N, C-alpha and C positions, 0 to 999 in steps of 0.2 A: 315282404320277404320274396326276394330275389331265388327265381330258382335255379340252379346246377342243370344244365340239359344234359349235361354228359349222362348222365343218369336213365336218360332215355335209349340207351343202349343196355338197359335191363329188361329181361324179356316180361311178359306181364303172365301171369298166371293163366290157364288155361280156360278155364270158366268165367275168367273175366274176357279174355278174346271171344270167345262164343257168344254170350251177350253182346258184347258191341258188334262185331260179324252180322248179327241180326238185325242189330238197332234197337235193343234192348237197352237204351241208356239209363234209365232210371232204373232197372234191374241191376244192370255193371254199377252205378253210383251206389246202390246197396252194397250188394257185395264188397266192393271195394272199402267202406266205412266199417264193415262186417271184420274185414282183413287188418285194417289200420286198426281195432279194437285188441287186437293178438299181439302177441312175441313175433317181432319179423326181425331179418336182417336188416341194417340201416339203408343198404344200398337198396333193397327190393321195396322199403316203407316209402322213401323218396321218389322213386319211382311211381308210383299207386299214389302219391299226392301229386305228381305233374298229371299222371292221366284224369285224376277228378276233376281238373281245368281244362282239357282234351275234350272231354266227354262233353264236357257243358259248352264249347265253342262251336264244336260238331253239331251238335244238336240243335244249337238256337240258333246259330248266325249261319251256316255253313254249305245246308240243304233245306232250302225251307220251299222248296216247291215238288209237290206231288205229281204223280202222272197227268193229273184232269187236268191241274192250273199249266204245266210244262207243255200239254198239247195247244191248249189255249193261247200262251205266249206265240209260239210257234204258228198258230193260223193268222193270229195278228200281226206277223211278223213278216211271213215268209209266201210269194205267190204259188197257188195250186197245191198247197200243203196238205199231205194226207197222212192222216195219222200213224198208220205204221212206219211212217220213216223214223217216230224217233224211237221206237223199240228197234228200229234197224242200227240206229247210229249208237244205242248204247250197247247194242250186242256187238259192235265193230270197233266199240272203244273210242267213240268219236265225240262222247259228253261227257263229265266226272257226274258219278251219283254213287249213294249209298241206299241200304236199307234202313227203315226207320220204322219200329215197332214191325217189321217182317215185309213194308211197303217199299217201292222203289221212291227216293226223292232224288232230284236233280240240284247240281249245286246252284250257286245264287249266281254265278255269270256263267251258266252253261250256253246262254244266247247267243250272248256278246262273243264269247269265244269261238262258236260254230263261226260265227259270221266273219270273224278274224281268220280264222285258220283253213275254212272250208270256201274255196273260191267259187261254187256253185251256187251254195246258200248268199253266199253278198250277192251273186248276178240276180236270184230270185227277191230281193226286199223288195215289198210294197213301196217303201219309202224308201228310196236312194240317201247315203248318206253322202256327204260333203267331200268328194274324193280331193278336192281342190287342196285344201290344206297337208292333207298325207302327201298329194306329188310336190308340193313347195318342198317340204320338210325332207322328202328324199334330195331333190336338188339340193338342196341346202348342202348335204350329209356329201355328196357326189361334188360339189365345187367345193366343198373343204379339203378333201382328198386331192384335186389338182390346186389347189393354191399351197397346202404342205408340203406335196413335190416339189414344186415351184420354188417356194420361197425357204423349205427345209422346215419350217415352223411357224407358227401363229403365237400372237401375244392378245389377251383381249381382260378389260377391266367389265366384271359384272355387278349388278347391283339387281341384286332380289328383297323380294319380303317372303315371310311365309307367316301362318297364321293357324290358331285352333282353337276353336268353341266348341261348346259341349251342346246339343241340341236341345232346344226348347223343353221336351218330354222329359227330359233325364237332367235339366238343370236344379241345382239345389243351390238358391242365394242364402248367404247369411253363413255357409260351410266352408273350414279352410278346405283349401285345394293345393296342389303341386304340380306344377305342369312344367315339361319340356320341352322346347323345340329345337333341332336339327340346327349346328352351324358349322361353317366351311372349317376343315381342320388345317391344319399344317402338314405338308407334304410334297411328293415329288414336283407336282406342277402347280402346285399355289403357291402364292405369298400374297403381301400387303393386305391382310385381314383387316375389315374394319367393322365394326358393330355400331351402327348409325343411329338406331334409335330403335326403342323397346317398349312395348306396351301391354300393361303398367311397368313401371322400372321394374327391373331386373331383378330378383335377388342374387344370381351368383351365374358367372358366365365362366365355363369351363375352359382350362388351359387349351392351348390351340394344336399342344401333342397327344391331345387324348383321343384313346383309340376309338371312342363315340362320343363326339364332341358336341354340347348340350348349352343353352339357355336356360335357367331354373326361374321359376315364379314360385312364389310361396306368397298363398294371401287368402285374402275372406270372398266368397266370389258374388261377385255383383251380377242383378239381374242383365242378361243379354251379353256381359263380358264378353269381349274377344281379348285372347292373347297374339301377339307378333311380335315378330323382329325383324329389325331391317340390318343389310349387312352388302359390304362389296368388299370384292378380291380382286387378285390378279390369275387370271389361267396361262399356264403358258406351255405350251406343247412343241417338242420337237419330233420332226420325223425321223425316221431310222427305216432302214433298210437290215434285215437279218440276213446275214451272209454262212453259212454253215461250217465254208471252207474259212473264217477269221476266228471261228471258236479257239478258246485258251484251252489249253490242255488240262489244266487243274479247273474245279467249278467248285464254288460254296455249299457249306453243308448245313445254312442256315434252313426255316421255313422248310421243313423236310418231314416235320411228324404227325399223327394223328389230330383230332379235334374232336372227342365224342360229343354228339353224336353223329354228326352229318362227314367228316371228312376221316372215313372211316377205312381201313385197307382190307376190307373184307374178301372171302376166298373167289367170288364170282367178280370181283373188279381186277381181281389181278390175274383171273384168266383172258379177261376181257381186255387188258392191258398188253397181256403180251400176244393176246393175235392183233391187235392194232400196231403194236410197234415192229412185228417181227422180226426180233434180233436186232433192230436197228442201234445204234450206242451215240449218233449224235447228237445232244441234246436240243438244238434248235430242229432238229427233223424231228425228233421226238416229239417235240412239245405241237409243232405244224401236224402232224400225225395225228395227235388228241383232238386238236384243234379241227382237224377235217370231220372226223368221227361224231366228233358232237353238231358241228353246222350241219352236215348232210346227214343226220341219222337222228339225231333228237330233234324231235317236232316241236316248234315255243306251242305254249297253251298257258291261258291261266292256271293259276294254282289256287287251291285252299289256303288260309293260312299257313306258314309254315310250320310253326308251333304242334301244327295235328299232322306233322308227318314224321316216322321214325328216324328216318337215315335219307337225306337231301340227295346224296351223288348216289346211292344206288337205286332209291326210287326211279332217277331220272334213266339210270342206266339201265334198268328194267322195266319200266313203262317207255322208254324210247319217246319221252314230253318231256317240258317244263318250261318256266318262263325265263327271264336275264339270270337271275339268283339262282336258280336251280340248275340252269347250264354252267353257270362261273364254280359254284362249288364241285359239281361235276370234274372241272377243268382242274381246279386245285388239286382236288384228290387224286386224279390220276398223274399229275405232273407233280408230284411230289411222290407217289410210287414210285414214278421214272427216275427219281433223285433230281428233279428241277424244283428249285425254289420256289414257292407259288402262295401267295396270298390275296386278300379279299380288296375290293375296294366298293365302296357305295356312296347313292346321295339324291341326286338328282340329274335328270336331264334335261338342259335351260335351254332354251329357243323363243324365236318369237309364234313362233308355230305350236310351239307343245313344251308344256313344262310339268314335269311329274318325277316319281320314284325309277330309279334304275339302279341295277347292278353289274359288276364286271371285275377281270380281274386283272394280275400282275404277274409276271416270270420272270426268272432271273436268270441269264446267260452270261457269264464272262466272258470277250470284253465288256459287252454291251450294257451292263447293269438292268437295272429292272425296266422292263417293258409291259406293254399291256396285252389285252387280250379281250375283245369283246365278243361272247359268243353269240350274243340273240342279233346283234347286229349284223356280225358277223353271215349268218344265217339267214337274217332277211334280206342281206345283200346278193346274196347266191339264189334265193328263191326267186329273186326279182331280175335275174340274170345279169346283174352287174358284179363282175367275176375282179375288177380291179378294187371296188369296195370290199370285197371279200377277205379278198387278199390283204388288203389296208389294216383288216381291224387285226388279223395278225401280228402282233409288234406295237398297234398305233392305236391313238385315242384321238377322237375330235374336243375341238374346245369346247363344246356346250356342254359341261359338267360342273356341278356342284358337289366335290367329295367329304360326306361329312363321316364316314366311316373306314378304318382302314382294317377292323378285324370283325368278326361275330361273335354275337356271346361274350359281350363285356355289359360291364356294370357302367351303368352313368356315374357322372360326378357333379353331383351328391347322387348316391344311391336311389336308385327309385325303391318304394316299400311293394310293393305288389306286385301281381305277374304282370308284364308289361304286355302291350298291346300285340307288339312284334317285337319277343326275347330273341330275335335274331341280330337285329339290327335297328336305326334309326332314322327314318326317312319323314316321317310326317309329322313325328310328334308324340306326347305322352300326358295322360291324363289323372288326375288320382283323386279321390275323396279321401277322408278320414278313415274310411273301414273298406272300402274296396276301389280298383284299379277299373277305370272305363275300355270297354274294347271298342275298335273303330266305327264299328255300328251305332255306337252312340253320340258322335262325334263329327264335325266338320272340319275338314282340313283343308287349305287354300294354302299354293304356291304360286306366284307372281314376279313375271321376270321385270322389273323396273326399265333397266338398260344396259346392252351390250355394247362398249365401245371396241374398236379396233386400233390397237397400240401396236408404232412403230419398232 
């Protein structure tokens, strides 16, 4: 059963909220089960059904560390650590936490996030991380900007392999499984997509225009079985300099609507947008003002699973934090509210130094057409003092991408039967048995760059 996430915009009953905020997930589950046994408005019923899964995900997977365990992790990782520091970090909003049965528990990546976002804690690491790879990756991105400006664009052929496997302790050999892995989709910058190999043989390959494109396997699971796909594609990105003086008088009216629950035009966002724009009417300047707000005011932060957040765009604007996808959704929402067409794009960031999930945005301004905005890469460049690269990611994208998704909250082809591990988009893959879908905590996922060749 695929959940229509738009029902997450329906408020929860007050008593469910009380139990959830206290962290009494068992009590909240019992209350929801009781409520669902009664006659309810259909929209409220669907909201409560979704909340059952949210509670299970939050309570089991997302916040595993109590105060004692979290303090030990800090002490084992950070030089001269004092226990009061974690309480101070919690009070200052530097670490993500919730109550579980009335006790504080920290998000599963709280320590990793602290090291990534707080330079003073990174400097105090007992075991220093290898900074060479990070340096080379930043150098690669800076060089990309120079090449793009000199040549007016770049064209590469990329060969990738992605795989997914259920962890041994959750493996059930002999049972039927359904597996999806993301594939590059036909879009503005991608062409000549070729499926080179699937293991085992694929049951179905979704069309290239699919909003969330996947390769699908349906088979009887073997012990230790790995599902993988190799593919190649051409990625071509042209350089653009957006000139506000060249804006056409007439602008299009597509991709301007809400998409509940996350692209939602709330009163707070309306007030925020008015403050950001200050009466500006030029669409390029408006988009740039939105970009500048997000890249300077919304701090990068690892996130819990998106499925557990009621409204991603407002979450980012209220908490002033979020990862690449959270920042992209806020940008898309504010652009649409400002009558600038905007849409989603996501998949993988792909290079010899790092390959992993990434999200970004597109926006449309005539006469330029669809152009890009990468909020987290732009914000990261600005924090590192690279203003040229900060400016570059307003309007442009690098070549190190595999776009698999052009929209959020879309069904696969063929559809997944149970709630997806990631119902927003598809970057890592999905795995399900006949009676349940599996969360990412049960899976091993790998993305591997085989080759990237520059084309003239």
